[in-house]
BASETOR-489208 format. One line per field, with one value per atom (N, C-alpha, C): residue number from 1; residue in one letter; atom name; x, y, z. Coordinates in steps of 0.02 Angstrom, whole numbers. Layout:
// BASETOR-489208
pos = (NUM / ...) .
code = (a / ...) .
site = (CA / ...) .
east = (X / ...) .
north = (Y / ...) .
up = (Z / ...) .
This chain:
// BASETOR-489208
pos = (1 / 1 / 1 / 2 / 2 / 2 / 3 / 3 / 3 / 4 / 4 / 4 / 5 / 5 / 5 / 6 / 6 / 6 / 7 / 7 / 7 / 8 / 8 / 8 / 9 / 9 / 9 / 10 / 10 / 10 / 11 / 11 / 11 / 12 / 12 / 12 / 13 / 13 / 13 / 14 / 14 / 14 / 15 / 15 / 15 / 16 / 16 / 16 / 17 / 17 / 17 / 18 / 18 / 18 / 19 / 19 / 19 / 20 / 20 / 20 / 21 / 21 / 21 / 22 / 22 / 22 / 23 / 23 / 23 / 24 / 24 / 24 / 25 / 25 / 25 / 26 / 26 / 26 / 27 / 27 / 27 / 28 / 28 / 28 / 29 / 29 / 29 / 30 / 30 / 30 / 31 / 31 / 31 / 32 / 32 / 32 / 33 / 33 / 33 / 34 / 34 / 34 / 35 / 35 / 35 / 36 / 36 / 36 / 37 / 37 / 37 / 38 / 38 / 38 / 39 / 39 / 39 / 40 / 40 / 40 / 41 / 41 / 41 / 42 / 42 / 42 / 43 / 43 / 43 / 44 / 44 / 44 / 45 / 45 / 45 / 46 / 46 / 46 / 47 / 47 / 47 / 48 / 48 / 48 / 49 / 49 / 49 / 50 / 50 / 50 / 51 / 51 / 51 / 52 / 52 / 52 / 53 / 53 / 53 / 54 / 54 / 54 / 55 / 55 / 55 / 56 / 56 / 56 / 57 / 57 / 57 / 58 / 58 / 58 / 59 / 59 / 59 / 60 / 60 / 60 / 61 / 61 / 61 / 62 / 62 / 62 / 63 / 63 / 63 / 64 / 64 / 64 / 65 / 65 / 65 / 66 / 66 / 66 / 67 / 67 / 67 / 68 / 68 / 68 / 69 / 69 / 69 / 70 / 70 / 70 / 71 / 71 / 71 / 72 / 72 / 72 / 73 / 73 / 73 / 74 / 74 / 74 / 75 / 75 / 75 / 76 / 76 / 76 / 77 / 77 / 77 / 78 / 78 / 78 / 79 / 79 / 79 / 80 / 80 / 80 / 81 / 81 / 81 / 82 / 82 / 82 / 83 / 83 / 83 / 84 / 84 / 84 / 85 / 85 / 85 / 86 / 86 / 86 / 87 / 87 / 87 / 88 / 88 / 88 / 89 / 89 / 89 / 90 / 90 / 90 / 91 / 91 / 91 / 92 / 92 / 92 / 93 / 93 / 93 / 94 / 94 / 94 / 95 / 95 / 95 / 96 / 96 / 96 / 97 / 97 / 97 / 98 / 98 / 98 / 99 / 99 / 99 / 100 / 100 / 100 / 101 / 101 / 101 / 102 / 102 / 102 / 103 / 103 / 103 / 104 / 104 / 104 / 105 / 105 / 105 / 106 / 106 / 106 / 107 / 107 / 107 / 108 / 108 / 108 / 109 / 109 / 109 / 110 / 110 / 110 / 111 / 111 / 111 / 112 / 112 / 112 / 113 / 113 / 113 / 114 / 114 / 114 / 115 / 115 / 115 / 116 / 116 / 116 / 117 / 117 / 117 / 118 / 118 / 118 / 119 / 119 / 119 / 120 / 120 / 120 / 121 / 121 / 121 / 122 / 122 / 122 / 123 / 123 / 123 / 124 / 124 / 124 / 125 / 125 / 125 / 126 / 126 / 126 / 127 / 127 / 127 / 128 / 128 / 128 / 129 / 129 / 129 / 130 / 130 / 130 / 131 / 131 / 131 / 132 / 132 / 132 / 133 / 133 / 133 / 134 / 134 / 134 / 135 / 135 / 135 / 136 / 136 / 136 / 137 / 137 / 137 / 138 / 138 / 138 / 139 / 139 / 139 / 140 / 140 / 140 / 141 / 141 / 141 / 142 / 142 / 142 / 143 / 143 / 143 / 144 / 144 / 144 / 145 / 145 / 145 / 146 / 146 / 146 / 147 / 147 / 147 / 148 / 148 / 148 / 149 / 149 / 149 / 150 / 150 / 150 / 151 / 151 / 151 / 152 / 152 / 152 / 153 / 153 / 153 / 154 / 154 / 154) .
code = (m / m / m / t / t / t / f / f / f / p / p / p / q / q / q / y / y / y / v / v / v / d / d / d / y / y / y / q / q / q / f / f / f / t / t / t / e / e / e / h / h / h / r / r / r / p / p / p / l / l / l / d / d / d / h / h / h / d / d / d / a / a / a / a / a / a / p / p / p / r / r / r / q / q / q / p / p / p / m / m / m / p / p / p / v / v / v / s / s / s / a / a / a / a / a / a / t / t / t / p / p / p / l / l / l / p / p / p / v / v / v / h / h / h / t / t / t / d / d / d / d / d / d / r / r / r / s / s / s / g / g / g / t / t / t / r / r / r / i / i / i / a / a / a / a / a / a / a / a / a / g / g / g / a / a / a / y / y / y / m / m / m / s / s / s / a / a / a / l / l / l / p / p / p / l / l / l / s / s / s / v / v / v / f / f / f / g / g / g / p / p / p / a / a / a / l / l / l / f / f / f / w / w / w / l / l / l / t / t / t / a / a / a / r / r / r / p / p / p / g / g / g / s / s / s / m / m / m / v / v / v / r / r / r / r / r / r / e / e / e / a / a / a / a / a / a / k / k / k / a / a / a / f / f / f / r / r / r / l / l / l / t / t / t / l / l / l / v / v / v / m / m / m / g / g / g / t / t / t / l / l / l / t / t / t / l / l / l / v / v / v / a / a / a / a / a / a / l / l / l / l / l / l / l / l / l / d / d / d / g / g / g / s / s / s / f / f / f / l / l / l / a / a / a / e / e / e / k / k / k / a / a / a / f / f / f / v / v / v / a / a / a / g / g / g / f / f / f / g / g / g / l / l / l / w / w / w / v / v / v / l / l / l / l / l / l / s / s / s / v / v / v / a / a / a / g / g / g / a / a / a / v / v / v / q / q / q / a / a / a / g / g / g / r / r / r / g / g / g / e / e / e / d / d / d / w / w / w / e / e / e / s / s / s / p / p / p / v / v / v / d / d / d / a / a / a / l / l / l / i / i / i / d / d / d / r / r / r / i / i / i / g / g / g / r / r / r / a / a / a / r / r / r / s / s / s / r / r / r / h / h / h) .
site = (N / CA / C / N / CA / C / N / CA / C / N / CA / C / N / CA / C / N / CA / C / N / CA / C / N / CA / C / N / CA / C / N / CA / C / N / CA / C / N / CA / C / N / CA / C / N / CA / C / N / CA / C / N / CA / C / N / CA / C / N / CA / C / N / CA / C / N / CA / C / N / CA / C / N / CA / C / N / CA / C / N / CA / C / N / CA / C / N / CA / C / N / CA / C / N / CA / C / N / CA / C / N / CA / C / N / CA / C / N / CA / C / N / CA / C / N / CA / C / N / CA / C / N / CA / C / N / CA / C / N / CA / C / N / CA / C / N / CA / C / N / CA / C / N / CA / C / N / CA / C / N / CA / C / N / CA / C / N / CA / C / N / CA / C / N / CA / C / N / CA / C / N / CA / C / N / CA / C / N / CA / C / N / CA / C / N / CA / C / N / CA / C / N / CA / C / N / CA / C / N / CA / C / N / CA / C / N / CA / C / N / CA / C / N / CA / C / N / CA / C / N / CA / C / N / CA / C / N / CA / C / N / CA / C / N / CA / C / N / CA / C / N / CA / C / N / CA / C / N / CA / C / N / CA / C / N / CA / C / N / CA / C / N / CA / C / N / CA / C / N / CA / C / N / CA / C / N / CA / C / N / CA / C / N / CA / C / N / CA / C / N / CA / C / N / CA / C / N / CA / C / N / CA / C / N / CA / C / N / CA / C / N / CA / C / N / CA / C / N / CA / C / N / CA / C / N / CA / C / N / CA / C / N / CA / C / N / CA / C / N / CA / C / N / CA / C / N / CA / C / N / CA / C / N / CA / C / N / CA / C / N / CA / C / N / CA / C / N / CA / C / N / CA / C / N / CA / C / N / CA / C / N / CA / C / N / CA / C / N / CA / C / N / CA / C / N / CA / C / N / CA / C / N / CA / C / N / CA / C / N / CA / C / N / CA / C / N / CA / C / N / CA / C / N / CA / C / N / CA / C / N / CA / C / N / CA / C / N / CA / C / N / CA / C / N / CA / C / N / CA / C / N / CA / C / N / CA / C / N / CA / C / N / CA / C / N / CA / C / N / CA / C / N / CA / C / N / CA / C / N / CA / C / N / CA / C / N / CA / C / N / CA / C / N / CA / C / N / CA / C / N / CA / C / N / CA / C / N / CA / C / N / CA / C / N / CA / C / N / CA / C / N / CA / C / N / CA / C / N / CA / C / N / CA / C / N / CA / C) .
east = (-3800 / -3775 / -3695 / -3676 / -3619 / -3538 / -3494 / -3441 / -3394 / -3362 / -3311 / -3257 / -3238 / -3183 / -3103 / -3126 / -3036 / -3049 / -3011 / -3014 / -2981 / -3020 / -2963 / -2920 / -2866 / -2821 / -2846 / -2878 / -2862 / -2939 / -2979 / -3032 / -3022 / -2980 / -2967 / -2919 / -2876 / -2834 / -2847 / -2817 / -2843 / -2793 / -2734 / -2690 / -2698 / -2676 / -2683 / -2655 / -2690 / -2653 / -2588 / -2560 / -2464 / -2471 / -2496 / -2534 / -2451 / -2380 / -2323 / -2304 / -2346 / -2312 / -2352 / -2310 / -2320 / -2400 / -2454 / -2505 / -2505 / -2545 / -2542 / -2600 / -2575 / -2601 / -2658 / -2718 / -2777 / -2773 / -2805 / -2778 / -2850 / -2828 / -2858 / -2897 / -2958 / -3014 / -2958 / -2970 / -2945 / -3003 / -2947 / -2977 / -3024 / -3056 / -3084 / -3159 / -3166 / -3217 / -3278 / -3327 / -3358 / -3414 / -3411 / -3421 / -3513 / -3553 / -3611 / -3578 / -3635 / -3622 / -3681 / -3724 / -3778 / -3824 / -3864 / -3891 / -3934 / -3991 / -4046 / -4022 / -4002 / -4006 / -4032 / -4094 / -4152 / -4177 / -4201 / -4193 / -4255 / -4332 / -4390 / -4391 / -4343 / -4328 / -4343 / -4259 / -4241 / -4291 / -4338 / -4394 / -4450 / -4471 / -4517 / -4493 / -4429 / -4384 / -4402 / -4385 / -4384 / -4454 / -4504 / -4569 / -4605 / -4556 / -4580 / -4576 / -4524 / -4516 / -4576 / -4565 / -4605 / -4665 / -4695 / -4769 / -4787 / -4750 / -4736 / -4771 / -4737 / -4769 / -4847 / -4890 / -4968 / -4983 / -4964 / -5003 / -4965 / -4943 / -4903 / -4869 / -4903 / -4851 / -4881 / -4958 / -4971 / -4955 / -4924 / -4897 / -4821 / -4783 / -4705 / -4739 / -4808 / -4841 / -4860 / -4896 / -4905 / -4841 / -4796 / -4747 / -4753 / -4740 / -4699 / -4748 / -4803 / -4836 / -4848 / -4832 / -4831 / -4766 / -4708 / -4634 / -4608 / -4599 / -4558 / -4507 / -4525 / -4477 / -4393 / -4365 / -4277 / -4269 / -4331 / -4303 / -4264 / -4238 / -4231 / -4269 / -4344 / -4404 / -4424 / -4429 / -4438 / -4423 / -4345 / -4288 / -4308 / -4329 / -4319 / -4405 / -4429 / -4502 / -4513 / -4472 / -4464 / -4437 / -4371 / -4345 / -4382 / -4423 / -4464 / -4522 / -4537 / -4612 / -4576 / -4529 / -4488 / -4472 / -4419 / -4434 / -4499 / -4540 / -4589 / -4642 / -4638 / -4659 / -4614 / -4560 / -4504 / -4543 / -4521 / -4510 / -4592 / -4636 / -4698 / -4721 / -4697 / -4716 / -4667 / -4581 / -4566 / -4579 / -4617 / -4635 / -4700 / -4770 / -4779 / -4790 / -4745 / -4712 / -4663 / -4643 / -4614 / -4688 / -4725 / -4768 / -4840 / -4845 / -4859 / -4852 / -4770 / -4736 / -4755 / -4719 / -4722 / -4779 / -4856 / -4912 / -4932 / -4955 / -4973 / -4922 / -4869 / -4804 / -4805 / -4752 / -4721 / -4683 / -4648 / -4598 / -4632 / -4711 / -4750 / -4765 / -4782 / -4791 / -4722 / -4669 / -4614 / -4561 / -4558 / -4547 / -4574 / -4668 / -4718 / -4682 / -4656 / -4628 / -4577 / -4529 / -4457 / -4451 / -4489 / -4504 / -4532 / -4572 / -4604 / -4574 / -4523 / -4465 / -4416 / -4393 / -4353 / -4381 / -4427 / -4455 / -4472 / -4489 / -4497 / -4408 / -4375 / -4308 / -4254 / -4301 / -4253 / -4267 / -4354 / -4385 / -4362 / -4345 / -4301 / -4232 / -4206 / -4141 / -4152 / -4178 / -4192 / -4226 / -4278 / -4279 / -4231 / -4188 / -4143 / -4098 / -4079 / -4003 / -4032 / -4110 / -4122 / -4142 / -4145 / -4182 / -4070 / -4019 / -3955 / -3944 / -3998 / -3977 / -3938 / -3924 / -3863 / -3910 / -3885 / -3916 / -3890 / -3948 / -3947 / -3977 / -3908 / -3963 / -3956 / -4016 / -4072 / -4008 / -4016 / -4007 / -4050 / -4111 / -4169 / -4134 / -4127 / -4088 / -4035 / -3976 / -3936 / -3951 / -4001 / -4006 / -4064 / -4090 / -4126 / -4074 / -4011 / -3962 / -3904 / -3909 / -3864 / -3911 / -3960 / -3986 / -4007 / -4017 / -4018 / -3948 / -3911 / -3830 / -3815 / -3836 / -3833 / -3884 / -3945 / -3972 / -3924 / -3906 / -3899 / -3828 / -3776 / -3714 / -3752 / -3817 / -3821 / -3870) .
north = (1784 / 1727 / 1748 / 1727 / 1741 / 1689 / 1717 / 1686 / 1691 / 1642 / 1629 / 1687 / 1717 / 1758 / 1738 / 1661 / 1625 / 1528 / 1512 / 1445 / 1423 / 1369 / 1343 / 1274 / 1277 / 1211 / 1156 / 1172 / 1102 / 1063 / 1098 / 1059 / 1049 / 1054 / 1046 / 991 / 984 / 953 / 880 / 822 / 746 / 720 / 762 / 735 / 761 / 726 / 751 / 824 / 860 / 908 / 931 / 961 / 950 / 1016 / 1009 / 1057 / 1062 / 1046 / 1091 / 1109 / 1117 / 1167 / 1240 / 1280 / 1342 / 1340 / 1387 / 1419 / 1418 / 1393 / 1404 / 1485 / 1482 / 1572 / 1562 / 1578 / 1582 / 1594 / 1576 / 1578 / 1626 / 1700 / 1757 / 1727 / 1756 / 1752 / 1769 / 1751 / 1798 / 1855 / 1902 / 1954 / 1964 / 1896 / 1888 / 1871 / 1853 / 1829 / 1887 / 1863 / 1918 / 1955 / 2008 / 2045 / 2070 / 2054 / 2083 / 2170 / 2191 / 2274 / 2308 / 2288 / 2298 / 2228 / 2254 / 2214 / 2192 / 2201 / 2180 / 2174 / 2101 / 2094 / 2061 / 2038 / 1997 / 2043 / 1995 / 2037 / 2070 / 2050 / 2040 / 2126 / 2125 / 2201 / 2255 / 2237 / 2270 / 2296 / 2264 / 2257 / 2282 / 2292 / 2326 / 2412 / 2410 / 2506 / 2531 / 2471 / 2542 / 2540 / 2481 / 2495 / 2571 / 2581 / 2653 / 2695 / 2714 / 2740 / 2750 / 2700 / 2706 / 2728 / 2680 / 2714 / 2765 / 2822 / 2889 / 2916 / 2869 / 2916 / 2894 / 2843 / 2873 / 2870 / 2852 / 2878 / 2960 / 2984 / 3047 / 3018 / 3054 / 3053 / 3006 / 3002 / 2923 / 2848 / 2857 / 2784 / 2784 / 2820 / 2813 / 2820 / 2857 / 2845 / 2784 / 2750 / 2694 / 2615 / 2654 / 2589 / 2601 / 2679 / 2693 / 2667 / 2676 / 2642 / 2576 / 2542 / 2459 / 2440 / 2472 / 2442 / 2442 / 2392 / 2384 / 2462 / 2473 / 2543 / 2501 / 2558 / 2528 / 2522 / 2476 / 2451 / 2486 / 2470 / 2493 / 2511 / 2465 / 2500 / 2571 / 2565 / 2624 / 2686 / 2687 / 2723 / 2757 / 2710 / 2721 / 2758 / 2732 / 2736 / 2820 / 2837 / 2923 / 2977 / 2930 / 2967 / 2995 / 2924 / 2953 / 2970 / 2993 / 3034 / 3112 / 3133 / 3173 / 3220 / 3178 / 3178 / 3204 / 3178 / 3165 / 3246 / 3249 / 3304 / 3388 / 3386 / 3439 / 3461 / 3394 / 3412 / 3424 / 3418 / 3424 / 3500 / 3525 / 3589 / 3621 / 3621 / 3665 / 3676 / 3622 / 3628 / 3676 / 3671 / 3689 / 3774 / 3785 / 3844 / 3895 / 3856 / 3879 / 3909 / 3858 / 3840 / 3923 / 3912 / 3966 / 4034 / 4045 / 4111 / 4123 / 4113 / 4121 / 4099 / 4104 / 4092 / 4144 / 4122 / 4142 / 4151 / 4168 / 4157 / 4100 / 4107 / 4042 / 4020 / 4033 / 3975 / 3938 / 3946 / 3905 / 3851 / 3842 / 3778 / 3731 / 3763 / 3747 / 3730 / 3743 / 3742 / 3696 / 3684 / 3610 / 3575 / 3571 / 3491 / 3487 / 3554 / 3523 / 3478 / 3506 / 3499 / 3423 / 3415 / 3333 / 3282 / 3311 / 3256 / 3242 / 3295 / 3307 / 3249 / 3250 / 3227 / 3151 / 3125 / 3046 / 3026 / 3068 / 3041 / 3024 / 3059 / 3070 / 2999 / 3003 / 2944 / 2856 / 2879 / 2812 / 2810 / 2842 / 2832 / 2822 / 2850 / 2818 / 2747 / 2714 / 2667 / 2607 / 2623 / 2587 / 2587 / 2632 / 2625 / 2591 / 2596 / 2552 / 2474 / 2464 / 2400 / 2347 / 2411 / 2375 / 2354 / 2388 / 2392 / 2451 / 2514 / 2541 / 2602 / 2641 / 2701 / 2772 / 2773 / 2854 / 2898 / 2954 / 3030 / 3054 / 3077 / 3106 / 3181 / 3224 / 3295 / 3325 / 3308 / 3350 / 3323 / 3273 / 3265 / 3298 / 3292 / 3338 / 3413 / 3439 / 3514 / 3528 / 3488 / 3485 / 3478 / 3437 / 3428 / 3501 / 3500 / 3598 / 3657 / 3640 / 3704 / 3684 / 3636 / 3619 / 3642 / 3617 / 3648 / 3715 / 3746 / 3801 / 3842 / 3826 / 3860 / 3835 / 3787 / 3753 / 3829 / 3824 / 3890 / 3958 / 3971 / 4038 / 4034) .
up = (8873 / 8915 / 8943 / 8973 / 9035 / 8989 / 9016 / 8987 / 9045 / 9052 / 9133 / 9091 / 9144 / 9166 / 9133 / 9186 / 9187 / 9189 / 9165 / 9175 / 9219 / 9262 / 9304 / 9279 / 9290 / 9260 / 9307 / 9362 / 9421 / 9379 / 9349 / 9351 / 9260 / 9215 / 9163 / 9134 / 9193 / 9187 / 9224 / 9207 / 9227 / 9272 / 9307 / 9350 / 9439 / 9463 / 9560 / 9547 / 9599 / 9610 / 9657 / 9635 / 9681 / 9742 / 9804 / 9844 / 9862 / 9848 / 9858 / 9823 / 9759 / 9683 / 9716 / 9674 / 9690 / 9638 / 9659 / 9643 / 9552 / 9517 / 9448 / 9439 / 9398 / 9371 / 9335 / 9334 / 9289 / 9230 / 9166 / 9121 / 9083 / 9064 / 9055 / 8980 / 8971 / 8910 / 8851 / 8827 / 8732 / 8740 / 8718 / 8670 / 8640 / 8600 / 8533 / 8584 / 8628 / 8671 / 8667 / 8645 / 8666 / 8742 / 8735 / 8812 / 8796 / 8873 / 8839 / 8873 / 8805 / 8802 / 8847 / 8858 / 8901 / 8929 / 8991 / 9052 / 9025 / 8976 / 8944 / 8864 / 8832 / 8796 / 8748 / 8791 / 8754 / 8707 / 8645 / 8578 / 8600 / 8642 / 8648 / 8666 / 8719 / 8751 / 8710 / 8664 / 8625 / 8578 / 8559 / 8497 / 8540 / 8588 / 8627 / 8636 / 8641 / 8647 / 8592 / 8514 / 8471 / 8453 / 8468 / 8458 / 8481 / 8554 / 8566 / 8543 / 8521 / 8448 / 8400 / 8372 / 8320 / 8317 / 8380 / 8405 / 8398 / 8406 / 8400 / 8336 / 8288 / 8226 / 8202 / 8219 / 8206 / 8255 / 8335 / 8398 / 8420 / 8398 / 8441 / 8517 / 8564 / 8607 / 8649 / 8644 / 8669 / 8663 / 8618 / 8607 / 8639 / 8630 / 8702 / 8778 / 8790 / 8856 / 8868 / 8818 / 8823 / 8857 / 8810 / 8828 / 8896 / 8935 / 8955 / 9017 / 9013 / 9078 / 9102 / 9024 / 9055 / 9045 / 9047 / 9061 / 9132 / 9137 / 9199 / 9221 / 9276 / 9306 / 9307 / 9270 / 9283 / 9193 / 9166 / 9124 / 9066 / 9015 / 8936 / 8904 / 8939 / 8872 / 8895 / 8975 / 9007 / 8988 / 8995 / 8981 / 8914 / 8862 / 8776 / 8784 / 8804 / 8794 / 8828 / 8884 / 8921 / 8866 / 8815 / 8762 / 8729 / 8675 / 8606 / 8647 / 8717 / 8735 / 8712 / 8753 / 8761 / 8690 / 8652 / 8566 / 8521 / 8553 / 8510 / 8520 / 8613 / 8621 / 8610 / 8595 / 8603 / 8525 / 8467 / 8392 / 8356 / 8413 / 8388 / 8411 / 8460 / 8495 / 8462 / 8439 / 8391 / 8330 / 8290 / 8231 / 8230 / 8273 / 8272 / 8307 / 8349 / 8357 / 8301 / 8258 / 8206 / 8177 / 8154 / 8097 / 8136 / 8190 / 8203 / 8202 / 8203 / 8201 / 8137 / 8096 / 8027 / 7987 / 8014 / 7983 / 7943 / 7870 / 7824 / 7771 / 7803 / 7759 / 7705 / 7668 / 7627 / 7674 / 7717 / 7749 / 7808 / 7842 / 7863 / 7836 / 7781 / 7775 / 7757 / 7742 / 7739 / 7816 / 7849 / 7924 / 7960 / 7951 / 7964 / 7920 / 7888 / 7840 / 7861 / 7875 / 7907 / 7967 / 7998 / 8074 / 8084 / 8046 / 8024 / 8002 / 7948 / 7916 / 7955 / 8019 / 8055 / 8114 / 8145 / 8197 / 8164 / 8110 / 8087 / 8072 / 8067 / 8057 / 8124 / 8168 / 8231 / 8237 / 8257 / 8287 / 8265 / 8187 / 8172 / 8173 / 8194 / 8220 / 8274 / 8318 / 8385 / 8405 / 8342 / 8349 / 8328 / 8281 / 8246 / 8324 / 8347 / 8402 / 8463 / 8473 / 8537 / 8508 / 8445 / 8419 / 8431 / 8408 / 8434 / 8509 / 8558 / 8633 / 8655 / 8615 / 8614 / 8647 / 8716 / 8737 / 8684 / 8661 / 8592 / 8644 / 8632 / 8672 / 8601 / 8586 / 8520 / 8516 / 8483 / 8481 / 8535 / 8535 / 8570 / 8661 / 8648 / 8727 / 8756 / 8695 / 8702 / 8711 / 8689 / 8685 / 8762 / 8762 / 8849 / 8880 / 8894 / 8944 / 8956 / 8877 / 8894 / 8906 / 8884 / 8942 / 8996 / 9020 / 9117 / 9143 / 9118 / 9132 / 9140 / 9098 / 9083 / 9119 / 9159 / 9213 / 9271 / 9281 / 9334 / 9363 / 9310 / 9305 / 9362 / 9341 / 9358 / 9426) .
C-alpha cells in the first residue's frame, strides 16, 4: 500500500480557490506514517524467500536451487535462494573438509557436529530475516565478499 506524500488543500477544503492568493504549501505527511521498507512486501514472497533457506535443511543445495529455478528473475525469492544455496554449499564444504582433515581424531566428530550446527543456525537466521523482508548478509556472504575484494586489490 502506498501513502500519499502530500495532501492538497485544494481537494480537502470546500471553498472556491482564490487564484490571486499566494499558492499554499502542501502539508507534509506525519513522521509516524509507515513507509514501505522494501519493494516486494507481499507476505507470500517473504514466505517463499524464507522457504528457500528452510528447504536446504532436508534437501541440501537442491532445495534452494529449486526455489532459484522457479523464482522470477530479480525477485526477492531468487536473491534469497541464491544466498541460501551459497550458504549451504560453503558450510557443507567447510564442514566436510574440516572433518576429513581431522580424520580419525577425536576432533573430527566435533568439527562435523559444530559445522552442521552452525549451518542449521545460519539457515534459520536467514529464513527469519527473509520472512521479515530484510536483506540479510550472512557471515558466509561477508567472508566471500571480503575474499573477493582482497583478490581484486592484488
